[in-house]
VEXGUMAR-288930 format. One line per field, with one value per residue (C-alpha): y, x, z. Coordinates in pm, 1 decimal, m for minus. Example, Ala and Ser with C-alpha at 12.3 -4.5 7.8 and 13.67 -1.06 7.14 Angstrom:
v: [m450.0, m106.0] .
u: [1230.0, 1367.0] .
w: [780.0, 714.0] .
END
This chain:
v: [6101.6, 6101.6, 6489.4, 6356.7, 6281.7, 6572.6, 6845.7, 7176.9, 7283.5, 7129.4, 7201.7, 6893.4, 6749.5, 7011.8, 7063.1, 6930.4, 7119.2, 6884.5, 6964.2, 6870.4, 7165.1, 6885.6, 6986.1, 6759.5, 6910.9, 6658.8, 6786.9, 6949.1, 6804.2, 6693.8, 6923.5, 7098.1, 7163.5, 7513.5, 7551.6, 7648.6, 7770.8, 8117.3, 8223.8, 8524.1, 8694.1, 8708.0, 8512.2, 8236.5, 8031.2, 7807.5, 7704.7] .
u: [8279.8, 8447.5, 8517.7, 8887.4, 8977.8, 8780.2, 8982.9, 8960.7, 9243.8, 9543.1, 9852.0, 9956.8, 10255.6, 10327.7, 10051.9, 9684.1, 9462.7, 9191.0, 8883.3, 8948.7, 9238.0, 9511.5, 9775.4, 9993.0, 10356.8, 10410.6, 10743.8, 11055.3, 10987.6, 11379.0, 11519.2, 11863.8, 12085.1, 12209.6, 12564.2, 12865.5, 13066.2, 13110.5, 12963.5, 13055.4, 12716.6, 12870.9, 12559.9, 12602.2, 12383.2, 12451.3, 12086.4] .
w: [17365.3, 17729.3, 17829.8, 17938.1, 17624.6, 17408.9, 17246.4, 17268.0, 17030.2, 16862.2, 16656.5, 16478.8, 16594.9, 16877.1, 17143.1, 17228.3, 17482.3, 17646.1, 17756.2, 18112.0, 18103.4, 18049.5, 17802.4, 17576.2, 17432.2, 17160.4, 17044.6, 17241.7, 17572.5, 17645.3, 17923.5, 17876.6, 18155.4, 18217.6, 18067.5, 18292.6, 17976.7, 17902.7, 17571.3, 17366.7, 17501.6, 17849.0, 17979.2, 18200.1, 18416.7, 18751.2, 18794.8] .
END
Protein backbone atom coordinates (compact mmCIF):
# COMPACT_ATOMS: atom_id res chain seq x y z
CA UNK A 1 0.00 0.00 0.00
CA UNK A 2 1.24 3.51 -0.83
CA UNK A 3 2.31 5.29 2.39
CA UNK A 4 0.46 8.47 1.34
CA UNK A 5 -2.88 6.68 1.64
CA UNK A 6 -2.04 4.50 4.65
CA UNK A 7 -4.12 5.42 7.70
CA UNK A 8 -2.72 5.68 11.22
CA UNK A 9 -6.04 6.37 12.93
CA UNK A 10 -9.65 7.06 12.03
CA UNK A 11 -12.78 8.13 13.84
CA UNK A 12 -15.38 7.04 11.26
CA UNK A 13 -17.39 9.94 9.90
CA UNK A 14 -15.23 12.59 11.61
CA UNK A 15 -11.46 12.43 11.03
CA UNK A 16 -8.69 10.41 9.35
CA UNK A 17 -4.97 10.67 10.16
CA UNK A 18 -2.66 9.52 7.36
CA UNK A 19 0.86 8.15 7.76
CA UNK A 20 2.28 11.08 5.75
CA UNK A 21 0.89 13.52 8.37
CA UNK A 22 -2.16 14.59 6.39
CA UNK A 23 -5.40 15.03 8.34
CA UNK A 24 -8.84 14.77 6.74
CA UNK A 25 -11.76 16.29 8.61
CA UNK A 26 -14.84 14.58 7.26
CA UNK A 27 -17.47 16.48 9.22
CA UNK A 28 -17.77 20.08 10.36
CA UNK A 29 -15.54 21.83 7.82
CA UNK A 30 -17.90 24.73 7.23
CA UNK A 31 -16.70 28.15 8.37
CA UNK A 32 -19.08 30.44 10.18
CA UNK A 33 -18.44 34.18 10.14
CA UNK A 34 -18.26 35.99 13.49
CA UNK A 35 -21.43 37.69 14.61
CA UNK A 36 -21.64 41.41 15.28
CA UNK A 37 -24.92 40.92 17.15
CA UNK A 38 -24.80 41.40 20.90
CA UNK A 39 -25.68 38.22 22.72
CA UNK A 40 -27.00 37.72 26.25
CA UNK A 41 -23.48 36.68 27.30
CA UNK A 42 -22.15 40.14 26.45
CA UNK A 43 -19.45 38.66 24.20
CA UNK A 44 -19.13 39.87 20.62
CA UNK A 45 -16.49 39.50 17.93
CA UNK A 46 -15.53 41.56 14.89
CA UNK A 47 -12.74 39.28 13.62
